[in-house]
N, C-alpha and C positions, 0 to 999 in steps of 0.2 A: 211470570213468563221467563222460563229459562232460555240459554242461548240456542239451545237445539230448536225450540218451539218458534223463537224468534226469526230462525234462520229459516223455518218452513213457511212463516208467514211472508218473509223477504222472496222467497222463491216464487209464491204464487203472483207476488206483486211484479216480479221480473216478467214471468210467463205472460201475464195478462197484459201487461204494459205493451211488451214486444209486439204481441198479437194484434193489440188494438192499434198500435203506432203503425205497423206494417200495413194494415187495413186503410188508416188514414193516408199513408204515404202513396199507397198505390191508388187510391180514388183520387188524390192530389186536388182538394178543394180550391186550392189557389191556382191552379192551372199553371205553374211555373216548373221549368227544367222538368219537363215531361218524361222524357227518356231516361234521364238521370234518376228521377224518383220511382220510375217503373223498376229499375234494377236495385236500388235501395230498399224499396218495399219488399223484393224478393228476400234481399239480404237479411233484412230484420225477421221475416218469417222464418227463415233456415236458422237463423240465430237462437230465436226463441225455443227451437226444438232441443237444444241442449239442455234445457232445464225440465222438458216433459217427463223424462224419467222420476225426478224428483217430485214432480206434481202428482204422477201417477201413485207414488209410494205413499201419498196421503190418503188413497184410496185402498185400504188395507186388502181388500178381496181381489185387487187387480194385480196379477202375478206377471204381467207383461214387463219385460225390459225392452223399451223402443231403441235404445242404443245398440242393441246386438241384433236387431234385424237388419240384414244386409243390404236391402234397399234403402232403408234410411241412413246406413253410414255412407252409401254411394253417393246420396244426395246433400248429406250434410258436409261432406269434403269440399262441395262447391261454394260453401259459405263465404271464404275469403275472396274467391275469384268474383262473386257477385258484388262484394263490397268494392273491388278494384274496376269492375265495368262501371259501376255508378260514378266512381271518381272520373274514369274516362269521359263519361257523358256530361258530367258537371262541368269539366274542363274544356270540353269539345263536343257541343251538342251536334255537330255535323258529323261527328265520327261515324264510320260505317265499318262493319266487320268483312273482312278479306280472308282469302284462303290461307294466307300467311297467320293468321290470328288462331289457327287450329293448333298453334304451339301452347295455346293456353290449357289444352287438353292433355298435354304430355304426363303432368304430375297425376291427375286424376286417372288416367288409364293404368299407370303404375300401380297406383293405390288400389283400383278396382280389381287388377289381375292379383295383387297381393291378397287381398281379403277372399276372393274366389278361391285362391289356392289353399289358402288355410282352411276355409269352410268346406270345400269339395276335394282336396287334395290331400285330406288327413294330416295337415300341418297345424293344428290349431294349438298344440302345445309346444310348437317349435318357437324356441326363444328368439332365433334370428327373424323369423317373419314378425313376430311381436315388435321386435326392434324397429325394423322397416316401417310396420303400421304406425307406431307411434312417431318416429323420426319423420316420416312423411308429412302428418298431420301439422308437427310443429314447425317444419321447414315450409310448407306452404303458407301457414298462418303468418310466419314472420315474414317471409319472402314478399307476398303480397300487400301486407302493412306497410313494409319499407317502401316497396313501389308505390303505394297510394301516396305515402308521404311525400315522396321527391316529385311525384306529378303535381300534386297540390302547391308545392313551392315553385315549380315552374309557371303555373297558372297565376299565382301572385305576381311574379315578375311581367307577365304577359299582359295582365289587365293594366298596369301601370303604364303601357304604351298608348292604351286608348281612353282610359278613365281617370278622371281628377278625383273622384269620390269613390273609393274602392270599399268603403265599409258596406257589409252586407252581400258583397259579391266576391269577396276574397277567399272565401270556403275556410275561414278561420276556424269555426265552429267543427268542421270536418278534420281540420288538421289536428285539433286538440284531442278529439276523440281516437283518432289514429294513434296518437303518441301515448293516451293514456291506455288505450287496448294493448299496445306494444309491451308498456311496462308491466301492467297487470298479468300478461301471458308470461313474461320472464320471469316474475315473481312467483307465479304458481308452478312453472316448471321446475325452479330450483328447488321450492319448497318441497313439492312432489316426489323430487329425486332423494331429498334428504330426510324428510320428515313425514309424519302422517299427514296428508293432503286434506282428509277431512276436518282436521282441527283447524284449517285455515279456510274452510267453505263459506263460514259467516262473514268474515272480513273481505273475501273476495266477491261475495254475493251482494254485501252492501256497497262495495265499490262500484260493482256492474249496474245496480240500481240506480246509483247517482248518476252514472254515465248514460244510462238509458233516459232518465229526466232531461238531462242536458240535451241530449240528442232530439228528444222529442220538442223542447222548447224551441230550439233553433232551426230544425227540419220544418217546422209548421208555420215558420215566420221568414220563409226564403223570400228572396227576390229572383226575378229573371237575371241571369247573369249575362247573357248575350243578347243583341237586339232579335225579334221575332222575324225580322224581314230577312229572308235567306241570304240574299247578295250582301246586305250589310254585315250579317253575322260571320260569312265566310271571308269577308274582307279583313275583318278584325282579327279573327283566328288565325289568318295567314301572316300577320304581322309578327315578325320574328321578336321573342322575348328578349334577345341578346342583340342590341342594334349595332354594338361594335363589331360582332361576327358577321352580321348582314351587311355593314358598311365595306367590310373587306372582301366579300364575295362579289357584290357587284354596286355600280354608281348609277343611281336611277335617274339623276338628272344633272346638268353641268353645274359647274360652281357658280357662274354667272346667274343661272336660275335660281341656284339656292340662295345667293344673295338677295335677289330681286322678291323672293317669296319672304324671306326673313324681314325685310323693311315692311312689306304689307302685313305681315303677322304683327309686328310690334305697333304699328300704326292702329290697326283694329283693337288690339289688345289695350293701348293707352286712350283711345277715343270711345270706342263702344263697350269696354268692359265686359266682355262676355263671360269672363271668370267669375263675375258675381252670380250667374246661374248656377245652383247646385247640380243641376242636371247636365251641364256642359261636358260633352265626349269629344272624341276626335272627329266623329261623324259630323256634329254640328258645327264644329269651328272650320272643318274642310269645307263645308257648304257656304260658311261667310267669305271663305277666299276663293271658292269657285275652283277647287283643285280635288284631286283622289286622295283619301285617307292615306293611301301608301306614300304618295308625295310629301304630305304634310308631315307625317311620322318621321320620314327621312330627312326632311329639313331642321324638324326639332332635335332629333338625334345627332345629326353631323352638324348642322350649324350653331345650335346652342349647348351641344354635348350633355343634353339632358333626355329623360323620357317625357311623355306627354305629363304625368303625373307631377313631377318636378317642376316642369315649366309653368303649369297653370297654378300650382300651389304658391309658388313664389310670388306671383302677382297678388294672390287672395292674402298672403302673409304681410305683404307691404300695405296693403290696403287696410288691414286690420291694425297694422302698427300706426297709421294715422289715426285711427278711431280712438285706439287705445291711449294716444297723446293729447287727444282732444278733450280738454278740461270742460268744455259745454256739453259734451255727449252724456246722454244719461241711460245709454245703453248698457245692459249687463254683459258680463263675459259671454254668455249663451247668444245674447241678442247680436253681439259683434260676430261672434262665429257665423251666424245664420245671415246676416247682414254682407259678410266676406265671401259668402259662397259655400261655406261647409255646411254639410246637413247634420253635425252632430257636435256636440262640446267635446266628446272623446276625440274624434279626428283632428277637430281644431288645436286642442292641447297638444296632442302628440307630433302633429306636423310643426307647430310652433316651436315645441321644445327643440325638434330635430334641427330646424334651421337657425334659430335665434340663440339657442342653448340656454333659454330661459322659459318658464311657463308664461300665458298670457298675463297673469296675476303679478307675477314678479316683474314683469317688463312694465306694467303698467304703474305698480307701486314705485318703481325705480325711476320712471319719466317723471314721477310727481315730486321727486327730491330737488 
């Protein structure tokens, strides 16, 4: 099998995988992040259409060129926007479209006008319109990829305000594919402008196939990011991801009240050890204190100068250090991680290394000396 034949096989795998994955995402068998997965499923389906021409060329008697159909071009141009909409709903399931969101149609409308003028205005051979056509496609793809990336980064900061275990809800997988797609697009564009783009098809398609399998693996094992109960969900979403900026804006409670809640919080953390619960979040801890999530978040941010994630995990690491130093303990590193409130060895090792500047194994071996 030569490179050309292998590339055709990969194209079939890409198209079939994307169509199947889009149907699975739209059906959402796990019933999680429903709105986000609806838009993500549409994105995957539109994305698959970019390989449909190559699939159809395998049927020699089919002279159809899908990419040249004006209605297909109009729909395909929306692909990056669909991806961005999915990111919006992953990071904020309470997001609602407003009149102001018509701004997302500005680039598509310009693109649609351009191709209509090309086709029906007699400008098909006009190089200016061709440059505008290509430029709009590239600009929109890179713009929404970048916008999605920064939206995910803000999300990762926000969830640290209410969750002590962010693994599985931090959208790392979505951030990775955003970066990978951005890099692949840049490589393809540069190569397309300088060399014969067809020579790169095999490598680009192979890279995309790996990305698609990566997407499939993580998108089908998603966790619900925010609570299903609407009031709790909106409380958490409204918490500012930048506590220092929020503190400057307004003072929620008096310094005396902050000091009082701090003492109550430390007493609960010391005596009841709620941090040992791997599912502990801001809502559960606020219920123990009988205060609102906003007030508790404010106290942790201003009183301890930490976010919820840092505050809880410092207690967990201190507890883990005691277990690691206990020569009578027969627990493995993984057992200590679970015993200390972490839900995976990876998150335990990462957090431990960040706070102690050693891995748990290094700390344990050092404490034995």
